[in-house]
Biopython code that builds the backbone (N, CA, C, O; Angstrom):
import numpy as np
from Bio.PDB.StructureBuilder import StructureBuilder

atoms = [
    (1, "MET", "N", (96.618, 119.712, 87.341)),
    (1, "MET", "CA", (96.995, 118.540, 88.336)),
    (1, "MET", "C", (98.716, 118.424, 88.619)),
    (1, "MET", "O", (99.485, 118.088, 87.719)),
    (2, "LEU", "N", (99.020, 118.646, 89.547)),
    (2, "LEU", "CA", (100.819, 118.756, 89.406)),
    (2, "LEU", "C", (101.050, 117.449, 89.164)),
    (2, "LEU", "O", (100.088, 116.702, 89.340)),
    (3, "GLY", "N", (102.362, 116.837, 88.705)),
    (3, "GLY", "CA", (102.904, 115.941, 87.829)),
    (3, "GLY", "C", (102.156, 115.348, 86.782)),
    (3, "GLY", "O", (102.073, 114.122, 86.701)),
    (4, "GLN", "N", (101.519, 116.222, 85.847)),
    (4, "GLN", "CA", (101.461, 116.029, 84.319)),
    (4, "GLN", "C", (101.610, 117.276, 83.674)),
    (4, "GLN", "O", (101.220, 118.414, 83.934)),
    (5, "PRO", "N", (102.411, 116.664, 82.580)),
    (5, "PRO", "CA", (102.122, 117.747, 81.263)),
    (5, "PRO", "C", (101.239, 118.759, 81.644)),
    (5, "PRO", "O", (100.380, 118.463, 82.475)),
    (6, "ASP", "N", (101.288, 120.125, 81.113)),
    (6, "ASP", "CA", (99.998, 120.750, 81.029)),
    (6, "ASP", "C", (98.972, 120.431, 80.230)),
    (6, "ASP", "O", (97.926, 121.034, 80.469)),
    (7, "HIS", "N", (98.965, 119.529, 79.199)),
    (7, "HIS", "CA", (98.365, 119.119, 78.030)),
    (7, "HIS", "C", (97.233, 117.871, 78.842)),
    (7, "HIS", "O", (96.033, 117.865, 78.571)),
    (8, "ARG", "N", (97.786, 116.988, 79.725)),
    (8, "ARG", "CA", (97.306, 116.384, 80.333)),
    (8, "ARG", "C", (96.876, 116.307, 81.744)),
    (8, "ARG", "O", (96.652, 115.326, 82.452)),
    (9, "SER", "N", (96.797, 117.887, 82.044)),
    (9, "SER", "CA", (96.546, 118.106, 83.397)),
    (9, "SER", "C", (95.133, 118.348, 83.696)),
    (9, "SER", "O", (94.910, 118.237, 84.901)),
    (10, "ARG", "N", (94.177, 118.622, 83.038)),
    (10, "ARG", "CA", (92.640, 119.394, 83.016)),
    (10, "ARG", "C", (91.547, 118.068, 82.674)),
    (10, "ARG", "O", (91.459, 117.193, 81.813)),
    (11, "ASN", "N", (90.816, 118.479, 83.852)),
    (11, "ASN", "CA", (89.352, 117.475, 83.790)),
    (11, "ASN", "C", (90.192, 115.568, 84.192)),
    (11, "ASN", "O", (90.166, 114.637, 83.387)),
    (12, "HIS", "N", (90.788, 115.516, 85.517)),
    (12, "HIS", "CA", (91.256, 114.237, 85.547)),
    (12, "HIS", "C", (91.232, 114.448, 86.627)),
    (12, "HIS", "O", (91.904, 115.305, 87.201)),
    (13, "MET", "N", (90.082, 113.352, 87.346)),
    (13, "MET", "CA", (89.744, 113.508, 89.034)),
    (13, "MET", "C", (89.950, 112.069, 89.409)),
    (13, "MET", "O", (89.272, 111.666, 90.354)),
    (14, "LYS", "N", (90.794, 111.203, 88.810)),
    (14, "LYS", "CA", (91.031, 109.698, 89.018)),
    (14, "LYS", "C", (93.002, 109.649, 89.240)),
    (14, "LYS", "O", (93.796, 110.550, 88.973)),
    (15, "PRO", "N", (93.185, 108.770, 89.600)),
    (15, "PRO", "CA", (94.366, 108.191, 89.929)),
    (15, "PRO", "C", (95.364, 108.296, 88.128)),
    (15, "PRO", "O", (95.315, 107.281, 87.434)),
    (16, "GLN", "N", (95.945, 109.201, 87.730)),
    (16, "GLN", "CA", (96.992, 108.946, 86.283)),
    (16, "GLN", "C", (98.135, 108.833, 86.721)),
    (16, "GLN", "O", (98.596, 109.060, 87.840)),
    (17, "THR", "N", (98.737, 108.348, 85.487)),
    (17, "THR", "CA", (100.024, 107.712, 85.379)),
    (17, "THR", "C", (101.014, 109.101, 84.956)),
    (17, "THR", "O", (100.637, 109.798, 84.013)),
    (18, "VAL", "N", (102.474, 109.509, 85.812)),
    (18, "VAL", "CA", (102.851, 110.453, 85.795)),
    (18, "VAL", "C", (103.807, 109.918, 84.885)),
    (18, "VAL", "O", (104.413, 108.847, 84.932)),
    (19, "PRO", "N", (103.851, 111.080, 83.829)),
    (19, "PRO", "CA", (104.786, 110.005, 82.590)),
    (19, "PRO", "C", (106.745, 110.239, 83.111)),
    (19, "PRO", "O", (107.730, 109.511, 82.989)),
    (20, "SER", "N", (106.557, 111.412, 83.603)),
    (20, "SER", "CA", (107.995, 111.284, 83.469)),
    (20, "SER", "C", (108.648, 110.315, 84.747)),
    (20, "SER", "O", (109.870, 110.168, 84.760)),
    (21, "ILE", "N", (107.878, 109.710, 85.735)),
    (21, "ILE", "CA", (108.355, 108.829, 86.364)),
    (21, "ILE", "C", (108.015, 107.307, 86.286)),
    (21, "ILE", "O", (108.259, 106.470, 87.155)),
    (22, "SER", "N", (107.201, 107.036, 84.676)),
    (22, "SER", "CA", (106.722, 105.992, 84.846)),
    (22, "SER", "C", (107.576, 104.573, 84.242)),
    (22, "SER", "O", (107.057, 103.464, 84.113)),
    (23, "SER", "N", (108.913, 104.900, 83.938)),
    (23, "SER", "CA", (110.020, 103.789, 83.698)),
    (23, "SER", "C", (110.482, 103.534, 85.059)),
    (23, "SER", "O", (111.134, 102.490, 85.084)),
    (24, "TYR", "N", (110.370, 104.204, 86.416)),
    (24, "TYR", "CA", (110.622, 103.868, 87.524)),
    (24, "TYR", "C", (109.848, 103.169, 87.916)),
    (24, "TYR", "O", (108.712, 103.046, 87.457)),
    (25, "PHE", "N", (110.450, 102.408, 89.104)),
    (25, "PHE", "CA", (109.404, 101.215, 90.029)),
    (25, "PHE", "C", (109.342, 102.010, 91.526)),
    (25, "PHE", "O", (110.160, 102.086, 92.442)),
    (26, "ILE", "N", (107.793, 102.641, 91.310)),
    (26, "ILE", "CA", (107.733, 103.545, 92.505)),
    (26, "ILE", "C", (107.198, 102.693, 94.071)),
    (26, "ILE", "O", (106.035, 102.346, 94.277)),
    (27, "GLU", "N", (108.189, 102.515, 94.902)),
    (27, "GLU", "CA", (107.768, 101.918, 95.834)),
    (27, "GLU", "C", (106.954, 102.163, 97.037)),
    (27, "GLU", "O", (106.454, 101.318, 97.779)),
    (28, "GLU", "N", (106.893, 103.512, 97.122)),
    (28, "GLU", "CA", (106.170, 104.402, 98.021)),
    (28, "GLU", "C", (105.849, 105.177, 97.806)),
    (28, "GLU", "O", (106.609, 105.669, 96.972)),
    (29, "ILE", "N", (104.761, 106.044, 98.092)),
    (29, "ILE", "CA", (104.139, 107.487, 97.648)),
    (29, "ILE", "C", (103.656, 107.733, 99.132)),
    (29, "ILE", "O", (102.891, 107.133, 99.887)),
    (30, "ALA", "N", (104.714, 109.295, 99.259)),
    (30, "ALA", "CA", (104.048, 110.091, 100.519)),
    (30, "ALA", "C", (102.905, 111.499, 99.896)),
    (30, "ALA", "O", (103.348, 112.407, 99.192)),
    (31, "VAL", "N", (101.629, 111.424, 100.273)),
    (31, "VAL", "CA", (100.815, 112.796, 99.390)),
    (31, "VAL", "C", (100.617, 113.920, 100.784)),
    (31, "VAL", "O", (100.152, 113.382, 101.789)),
    (32, "GLY", "N", (100.807, 114.798, 100.846)),
    (32, "GLY", "CA", (100.409, 115.900, 101.368)),
    (32, "GLY", "C", (99.109, 116.783, 100.446)),
    (32, "GLY", "O", (98.794, 116.610, 99.268)),
    (33, "VAL", "N", (98.524, 117.754, 101.443)),
    (33, "VAL", "CA", (97.439, 118.644, 101.108)),
    (33, "VAL", "C", (97.936, 118.618, 99.373)),
    (33, "VAL", "O", (97.242, 118.154, 98.468)),
    (34, "ASP", "N", (99.199, 119.191, 99.225)),
    (34, "ASP", "CA", (99.410, 119.704, 97.502)),
    (34, "ASP", "C", (100.889, 119.365, 97.314)),
    (34, "ASP", "O", (101.526, 120.319, 96.867)),
    (35, "HIS", "N", (101.503, 118.413, 97.506)),
    (35, "HIS", "CA", (103.138, 118.067, 97.508)),
    (35, "HIS", "C", (102.867, 116.492, 97.505)),
    (35, "HIS", "O", (102.184, 115.914, 98.350)),
    (36, "THR", "N", (103.349, 116.040, 96.693)),
    (36, "THR", "CA", (103.644, 114.509, 96.971)),
    (36, "THR", "C", (105.264, 113.914, 96.777)),
    (36, "THR", "O", (105.856, 114.435, 95.832)),
    (37, "LEU", "N", (105.871, 113.112, 97.389)),
    (37, "LEU", "CA", (106.888, 112.128, 97.511)),
    (37, "LEU", "C", (106.788, 110.647, 96.910)),
    (37, "LEU", "O", (105.922, 109.889, 97.347)),
    (38, "GLY", "N", (107.933, 110.111, 95.614)),
    (38, "GLY", "CA", (107.730, 109.195, 95.491)),
    (38, "GLY", "C", (109.011, 108.701, 95.811)),
    (38, "GLY", "O", (110.020, 109.330, 95.491)),
    (39, "LEU", "N", (109.064, 107.470, 96.503)),
    (39, "LEU", "CA", (110.589, 106.364, 96.415)),
    (39, "LEU", "C", (110.434, 105.096, 95.636)),
    (39, "LEU", "O", (109.682, 104.122, 95.643)),
    (40, "THR", "N", (111.571, 105.571, 94.895)),
    (40, "THR", "CA", (111.972, 104.460, 93.925)),
    (40, "THR", "C", (112.967, 102.971, 94.802)),
    (40, "THR", "O", (113.707, 102.808, 95.772)),
    (41, "SER", "N", (112.447, 102.294, 93.856)),
    (41, "SER", "CA", (113.274, 100.673, 94.165)),
    (41, "SER", "C", (114.485, 101.142, 94.575)),
    (41, "SER", "O", (114.850, 101.032, 95.746)),
    (42, "SER", "N", (115.294, 101.771, 93.533)),
    (42, "SER", "CA", (117.016, 102.424, 94.173)),
    (42, "SER", "C", (117.188, 103.157, 95.165)),
    (42, "SER", "O", (118.257, 103.451, 95.702)),
    (43, "GLY", "N", (115.565, 103.648, 95.589)),
    (43, "GLY", "CA", (116.139, 104.559, 97.102)),
    (43, "GLY", "C", (116.231, 106.004, 96.456)),
    (43, "GLY", "O", (116.531, 106.847, 97.302)),
    (44, "ASN", "N", (116.046, 106.526, 95.145)),
    (44, "ASN", "CA", (115.975, 108.023, 95.181)),
    (44, "ASN", "C", (114.365, 108.285, 95.263)),
    (44, "ASN", "O", (113.385, 107.578, 95.028)),
    (45, "ILE", "N", (114.540, 109.579, 95.690)),
    (45, "ILE", "CA", (113.208, 110.542, 96.078)),
    (45, "ILE", "C", (112.911, 111.439, 94.895)),
    (45, "ILE", "O", (113.736, 112.201, 94.392)),
    (46, "TRP", "N", (111.531, 111.263, 94.454)),
    (46, "TRP", "CA", (111.021, 112.407, 93.390)),
    (46, "TRP", "C", (109.967, 113.024, 94.040)),
    (46, "TRP", "O", (109.086, 112.461, 94.689)),
    (47, "ALA", "N", (110.112, 114.332, 93.813)),
    (47, "ALA", "CA", (109.207, 115.087, 94.306)),
    (47, "ALA", "C", (108.546, 115.918, 93.553)),
    (47, "ALA", "O", (109.037, 116.018, 92.429)),
    (48, "TRP", "N", (107.207, 116.833, 93.824)),
    (48, "TRP", "CA", (106.515, 117.543, 92.828)),
    (48, "TRP", "C", (105.413, 117.795, 93.955)),
    (48, "TRP", "O", (105.158, 117.073, 94.919)),
    (49, "GLY", "N", (104.696, 119.271, 93.506)),
    (49, "GLY", "CA", (103.806, 119.965, 94.002)),
    (49, "GLY", "C", (103.600, 121.233, 94.501)),
    (49, "GLY", "O", (103.709, 122.051, 93.588)),
    (50, "ASN", "N", (103.329, 121.784, 95.647)),
    (50, "ASN", "CA", (103.701, 123.120, 96.081)),
    (50, "ASN", "C", (104.989, 122.778, 96.711)),
    (50, "ASN", "O", (105.080, 121.679, 97.259)),
    (51, "ASN", "N", (106.290, 123.817, 96.700)),
    (51, "ASN", "CA", (107.190, 124.168, 97.305)),
    (51, "ASN", "C", (108.145, 125.345, 97.628)),
    (51, "ASN", "O", (109.355, 125.568, 97.580)),
    (52, "ALA", "N", (106.532, 126.255, 98.127)),
    (52, "ALA", "CA", (106.443, 127.510, 98.308)),
    (52, "ALA", "C", (107.692, 127.786, 99.883)),
    (52, "ALA", "O", (108.432, 128.747, 100.091)),
    (53, "ASP", "N", (107.573, 127.061, 100.368)),
    (53, "ASP", "CA", (108.631, 126.997, 101.736)),
    (53, "ASP", "C", (109.716, 126.287, 101.607)),
    (53, "ASP", "O", (110.586, 126.365, 102.475)),
    (54, "GLY", "N", (109.883, 125.384, 100.399)),
    (54, "GLY", "CA", (111.186, 124.282, 99.960)),
    (54, "GLY", "C", (110.987, 123.230, 100.837)),
    (54, "GLY", "O", (111.770, 122.647, 101.586)),
    (55, "GLN", "N", (109.620, 123.064, 100.582)),
    (55, "GLN", "CA", (109.219, 121.459, 101.607)),
    (55, "GLN", "C", (109.574, 120.360, 101.064)),
    (55, "GLN", "O", (109.725, 119.277, 101.629)),
    (56, "LEU", "N", (109.746, 120.666, 99.724)),
    (56, "LEU", "CA", (110.333, 119.400, 98.721)),
    (56, "LEU", "C", (111.552, 119.119, 99.108)),
    (56, "LEU", "O", (111.829, 117.923, 99.201)),
    (57, "GLY", "N", (112.611, 120.141, 99.439)),
    (57, "GLY", "CA", (114.084, 119.321, 99.626)),
    (57, "GLY", "C", (115.103, 119.645, 98.422)),
    (57, "GLY", "O", (116.219, 119.159, 98.240)),
    (58, "LEU", "N", (114.420, 120.587, 97.660)),
    (58, "LEU", "CA", (114.947, 120.522, 96.095)),
    (58, "LEU", "C", (115.802, 121.722, 96.120)),
    (58, "LEU", "O", (115.814, 122.354, 95.064)),
    (59, "GLY", "N", (116.457, 122.139, 97.004)),
    (59, "GLY", "CA", (116.850, 123.418, 97.644)),
    (59, "GLY", "C", (116.613, 124.745, 96.643)),
    (59, "GLY", "O", (117.441, 125.369, 95.979)),
    (60, "HIS", "N", (115.419, 124.904, 96.764)),
    (60, "HIS", "CA", (114.759, 126.250, 96.012)),
    (60, "HIS", "C", (113.465, 126.140, 96.702)),
    (60, "HIS", "O", (113.107, 125.206, 97.419)),
    (61, "THR", "N", (112.712, 127.355, 96.361)),
    (61, "THR", "CA", (111.488, 127.788, 96.726)),
    (61, "THR", "C", (110.389, 127.910, 95.439)),
    (61, "THR", "O", (109.249, 128.319, 95.662)),
    (62, "ASN", "N", (110.808, 127.534, 94.112)),
    (62, "ASN", "CA", (110.177, 127.959, 93.018)),
    (62, "ASN", "C", (108.656, 126.943, 93.267)),
    (62, "ASN", "O", (108.907, 125.801, 93.653)),
    (63, "SER", "N", (107.763, 127.141, 93.153)),
    (63, "SER", "CA", (106.450, 126.994, 93.641)),
    (63, "SER", "C", (105.480, 126.887, 92.166)),
    (63, "SER", "O", (105.400, 128.040, 91.744)),
    (64, "PRO", "N", (104.869, 126.122, 91.417)),
    (64, "PRO", "CA", (104.812, 124.951, 92.211)),
    (64, "PRO", "C", (105.467, 124.172, 90.962)),
    (64, "PRO", "O", (105.325, 124.414, 89.763)),
    (65, "VAL", "N", (106.248, 123.138, 91.608)),
    (65, "VAL", "CA", (107.115, 122.235, 90.940)),
    (65, "VAL", "C", (106.512, 121.136, 90.227)),
    (65, "VAL", "O", (106.374, 120.011, 90.707)),
    (66, "ARG", "N", (106.063, 121.581, 88.766)),
    (66, "ARG", "CA", (104.680, 120.764, 88.063)),
    (66, "ARG", "C", (105.539, 119.547, 87.444)),
    (66, "ARG", "O", (104.795, 118.696, 86.956)),
    (67, "GLU", "N", (106.598, 119.313, 87.362)),
    (67, "GLU", "CA", (106.914, 117.906, 87.400)),
    (67, "GLU", "C", (107.924, 117.303, 88.039)),
    (67, "GLU", "O", (108.933, 117.997, 88.165)),
    (68, "PRO", "N", (107.959, 116.151, 88.507)),
    (68, "PRO", "CA", (108.898, 115.187, 89.262)),
    (68, "PRO", "C", (110.012, 115.781, 89.610)),
    (68, "PRO", "O", (110.190, 116.742, 88.861)),
    (69, "GLN", "N", (110.640, 115.701, 90.193)),
    (69, "GLN", "CA", (112.337, 116.458, 90.404)),
    (69, "GLN", "C", (112.859, 115.017, 91.205)),
    (69, "GLN", "O", (112.118, 114.193, 91.740)),
    (70, "THR", "N", (114.275, 114.973, 91.125)),
    (70, "THR", "CA", (114.527, 113.822, 92.155)),
    (70, "THR", "C", (115.351, 115.151, 93.274)),
    (70, "THR", "O", (115.752, 116.280, 92.991)),
    (71, "VAL", "N", (115.351, 114.297, 94.740)),
    (71, "VAL", "CA", (115.544, 115.381, 95.570)),
    (71, "VAL", "C", (117.163, 114.943, 96.062)),
    (71, "VAL", "O", (117.810, 113.992, 96.499)),
    (72, "PRO", "N", (117.302, 116.515, 95.605)),
    (72, "PRO", "CA", (119.364, 116.279, 95.797)),
    (72, "PRO", "C", (119.917, 115.993, 96.970)),
    (72, "PRO", "O", (119.598, 116.425, 98.077)),
    (73, "GLY", "N", (121.232, 114.827, 96.522)),
    (73, "GLY", "CA", (122.046, 115.200, 97.958)),
    (73, "GLY", "C", (122.142, 114.150, 99.027)),
    (73, "GLY", "O", (122.816, 114.255, 100.052)),
    (74, "ILE", "N", (121.137, 112.770, 98.562)),
    (74, "ILE", "CA", (120.396, 111.572, 98.844)),
    (74, "ILE", "C", (121.064, 110.277, 98.239)),
    (74, "ILE", "O", (121.019, 109.213, 98.858)),
    (75, "ASP", "N", (121.580, 110.375, 97.221)),
    (75, "ASP", "CA", (122.224, 109.516, 96.345)),
    (75, "ASP", "C", (122.884, 108.458, 97.233)),
    (75, "ASP", "O", (123.591, 108.967, 98.102)),
    (76, "GLY", "N", (122.859, 107.648, 97.241)),
    (76, "GLY", "CA", (123.441, 106.560, 97.790)),
    (76, "GLY", "C", (123.117, 106.190, 99.306)),
    (76, "GLY", "O", (123.819, 105.309, 99.804)),
    (77, "LYS", "N", (122.151, 106.759, 100.071)),
    (77, "LYS", "CA", (121.909, 106.728, 101.233)),
    (77, "LYS", "C", (120.763, 106.182, 101.864)),
    (77, "LYS", "O", (120.144, 106.634, 102.827)),
    (78, "ASP", "N", (120.488, 104.807, 100.979)),
    (78, "ASP", "CA", (119.755, 103.812, 101.109)),
    (78, "ASP", "C", (118.313, 104.270, 102.005)),
    (78, "ASP", "O", (118.025, 103.978, 103.166)),
    (79, "ILE", "N", (117.661, 104.964, 101.161)),
    (79, "ILE", "CA", (116.781, 105.183, 101.478)),
    (79, "ILE", "C", (115.513, 104.455, 101.534)),
    (79, "ILE", "O", (115.301, 103.989, 100.415)),
    (80, "ARG", "N", (114.559, 104.150, 102.372)),
    (80, "ARG", "CA", (113.841, 102.681, 102.410)),
    (80, "ARG", "C", (112.181, 103.141, 102.758)),
    (80, "ARG", "O", (111.254, 102.358, 102.551)),
    (81, "GLN", "N", (111.931, 104.862, 103.448)),
    (81, "GLN", "CA", (110.915, 105.096, 103.622)),
    (81, "GLN", "C", (110.681, 106.332, 103.051)),
    (81, "GLN", "O", (111.682, 106.932, 102.657)),
    (82, "VAL", "N", (109.255, 107.028, 102.863)),
    (82, "VAL", "CA", (109.250, 108.313, 102.963)),
    (82, "VAL", "C", (107.739, 108.618, 103.484)),
    (82, "VAL", "O", (106.803, 107.832, 103.337)),
    (83, "ARG", "N", (107.647, 110.008, 104.177)),
    (83, "ARG", "CA", (106.818, 110.126, 105.017)),
    (83, "ARG", "C", (106.529, 111.661, 105.028)),
    (83, "ARG", "O", (107.557, 112.316, 105.194)),
    (84, "LEU", "N", (105.546, 112.296, 104.911)),
    (84, "LEU", "CA", (105.414, 113.926, 105.264)),
    (84, "LEU", "C", (104.517, 113.738, 106.274)),
    (84, "LEU", "O", (103.584, 112.963, 106.481)),
    (85, "TYR", "N", (105.326, 115.149, 107.169)),
    (85, "TYR", "CA", (105.112, 115.718, 108.759)),
    (85, "TYR", "C", (103.999, 117.001, 108.434)),
    (85, "TYR", "O", (104.100, 117.677, 107.411)),
    (86, "MET", "N", (103.231, 117.163, 109.172)),
    (86, "MET", "CA", (102.496, 118.303, 108.775)),
    (86, "MET", "C", (102.472, 119.230, 110.251)),
    (86, "MET", "O", (101.783, 118.747, 111.150)),
    (87, "SER", "N", (103.211, 120.575, 110.549)),
    (87, "SER", "CA", (103.330, 121.047, 111.748)),
    (87, "SER", "C", (101.617, 121.817, 111.962)),
    (87, "SER", "O", (100.831, 122.117, 111.063)),
    (88, "VAL", "N", (101.487, 121.935, 113.082)),
    (88, "VAL", "CA", (100.139, 122.531, 113.465)),
    (88, "VAL", "C", (100.460, 123.961, 113.906)),
    (88, "VAL", "O", (99.556, 124.709, 114.280)),
]
sb = StructureBuilder()
sb.init_structure("model")
sb.init_model(0)
sb.init_chain("A")
sb.init_seg("    ")
for serial, (resi, resn, name, xyz) in enumerate(atoms, 1):
    if name == "N":
        sb.init_residue(resn, " ", resi, " ")
    sb.init_atom(name, np.array(xyz, "f"), 0.0, 1.0, " ", f" {name:<3s}", serial, name[0])
structure = sb.get_structure()
């Protein structure tokens, strides 16, 4: 399961705490087929999951991104909502 350290990622089929962002207040979550965005109360976005096409906005295409990473370049932008769009 992405977002979990390897030792915690097996045999969990229900929601789990994501340790690396547990100290942040996550106001909103956007979940795709295999990637996730979390918006904190301070307006930062954390992203993890499949990033083969750069869909996490992290500036690279390393995939998978197992641990949440902050999306660069949006500090101080007063982000209030996250959404995932799927192209057909």
